[in-house]
N, C-alpha and C positions, 0 to 999 in steps of 0.2 A: 536240476540236480540238487540233491540234498547231501548234508554231511553223512547221513546214514548210507547213502549210495556209495560214497567214497570208502567209508569204513567196510562196507560189504565187499567191495571189489578187492581191497587189500587183505581182508580176512580170507577170502577165497584163494587169493594168490599165495598166502602163507601156507596153505595146505599142500601146495605143489612145489614150493621153492624150499630147498633144504639147506641153502647156504646163506650167509648174511648178505643183505643188500640194504642200501640207503636210498630213499626216495626224497627228492626235494621239490615240493610243489611250487608251481609258478603260474604265470598267466592269469586268466580269468578265475581259475580255481582258487588261487591264493587271494585275489581281490575279494572274493566272496568270504573267505575265512577272516579277512581283516576288516570286514564291515561293508563291502561293496554290495550293491543291490541288483546289479545286472545279472540275469541268469546265464549260466554257462552249461554247455552240453557235453564238454569233454574234460579230460584230466590231462593237464600239461605238467611234465616233471622231468627233472634230471635223474638219471639212474647211475648209481655207483654199486658195483657188485664185486664180491670176493670170489665168486664162482665164474663159470664160463659165460661170457656175454651172450653168445648165440643162444644158449639154452634158456637163460633168463628172459631174453627178448622174445623167444618163441612162446614161452609159457604166458607171458603177459599179453602178447598179441592174440593168442588163441583164447585166453580168458576174456579179452575185450570183445571178441566176436560172440562168444557164448553169452556173455552178460548184456550185450547190447550197449556197452559203455565205451565210446570212442576215447582213445588215448593217443598222446603224442609225447615222445620222450627221446632223449639222447644222452650221451655221456657228458657232453659239454654244452650246456644251454647258453653259454656266453657267445657261442658262434651262431646263434639264431638271428642275429642282426649285425649290421655293419659296425656298431659300437657295442661292446660287451664288457662285463667285469669278470675277469678270469677266476678270481677267488670267491666264486658265488656261494660257497658253503659257509663263509665267515658270517658269524652272527645268526645263523639259522637256528630255529628253536624246535625242539622235539615236540611233535604233535601227539604221536601215539606209536606204540609198537604192536606189530601183528606177527607173532611168532618170531622168525628171524628177520622180518622186515621192519625197519625203522623209518617212519615218515616224518619229514621235517618241513617247517614253514620257512621260506626264505626271509631274510631280513627285509623289511619294507623298502629301505633305500636301495638295496641290491636289486630287488624286484622292479623298482621304478626305472632302472636303466632301459629295460625292454619296452616299457610303456612310453618313455620319452622317445625312444628310437622309432616306434610306430606313430604315435601321437595322432591317432584318429580322434574324432570327437568322443567316442566311447572310451578310448584309452585315457584321454584327459579327464573325463568324468570319473573313471575308476581311480586315477591318480589323486585327484583332489579329495575325493571322499575318503580314500584309505589314509592319506596323509592327515586329514582333519581328525580322523578317529585315532590314529596311532601317534600323531604328533612327533615325528622324528626331528632331531636337532637339525636345523637348516644348514648350519656350518658343516656338520658331518656329511650331510647330503651333497653339498657343493664339493667337498674334498673327494668324495667317492666318485662323483660324476667326472671330475677332472682326471682322476686316476683311470677311470674307464676309457677316457679319450686317449690317454697315453698308452694304455695297454693294447689298444685296437690298431689294426693296420691303417695307415694314412689313406684317406678316401674323401670324395666329395661330400660324404655324409657328415663328416666331422664338423664342418662349419654350420651345417643345418642343425646338428645336434645342439651346438652352443646357442643358436638362435631360439631353439625350443625351450632351453633352460631359461634364457632371458625372458621369454614370454611367460613362462610359468611363474617366475619370481616377481615380475613386474605386474602382471595382470591378476594373479591369484595368490600371491604371497600373503597378503593381509587376510584373505579369506581362510587360508590354511593355518597360519601361525598367529593370527590376531592383529589388532590395531597397532600394537607396538612394533610390529615387523617393519623394517626400513628397506624398501626395495632397492634404493640407491646404494646403500651399504652392502647389500647382498650381491648386487651386480659388480661392485668394485672387488669384493672378496672373490667372486667367481673368476674375474679376470686375473687376479693375483695368483690363484691356484692353478689356472690354466697355464700361465706363464711359468710357474715353478715346474709343473709337470712337463712342459715343452723343453725346458732346460735339462731335466732328467733324461728325457728321450735323446736329446742331442749328445749327452755324455755317454749314454749306453751305446749309441751308434758309433761313437769314436773308439770305444773300447772293444768293438767287435773285431 
């Protein structure tokens, strides 16, 4: 899939959709935009619409069949995994407008939550390459990952999610952020932020 294929799809959709909608690209599609090299065969995105959801969904699915362009979308992509970041539109950058359709690129750190959740070898490759190209602040990343843990329902996945972050920081931190990156400092910072978010969750539970 090329960028021109994505542009063509949303240009065609704009001819049939008469109300404003917002598209937030994610998954392998977004990795490709941010410098990933692994090919993707479908378009993954969140859909926000000011019109009827059913009508918008039908138009997009019918267009997908006609164009031979597989798509996967939902209103809330934070629910695609056991750990998600609810405010996934924060920091998103406008890619392009197609009529009443605005297509955004998720913030790389927000996007990374899903990649850490799955953490297959290809997900890890995507994550490392995109972070090396985009160079997000590692402290900001740690804070957002800790927030995602707090926002998500308690589950057996949460401990595993933390272990994946530890692995990323310890094994690939210097590869991503350079030789000056201190894995031990980052690990300590992560534990501090998780502890802070855990305390916030406890306070919220008591106030219910």
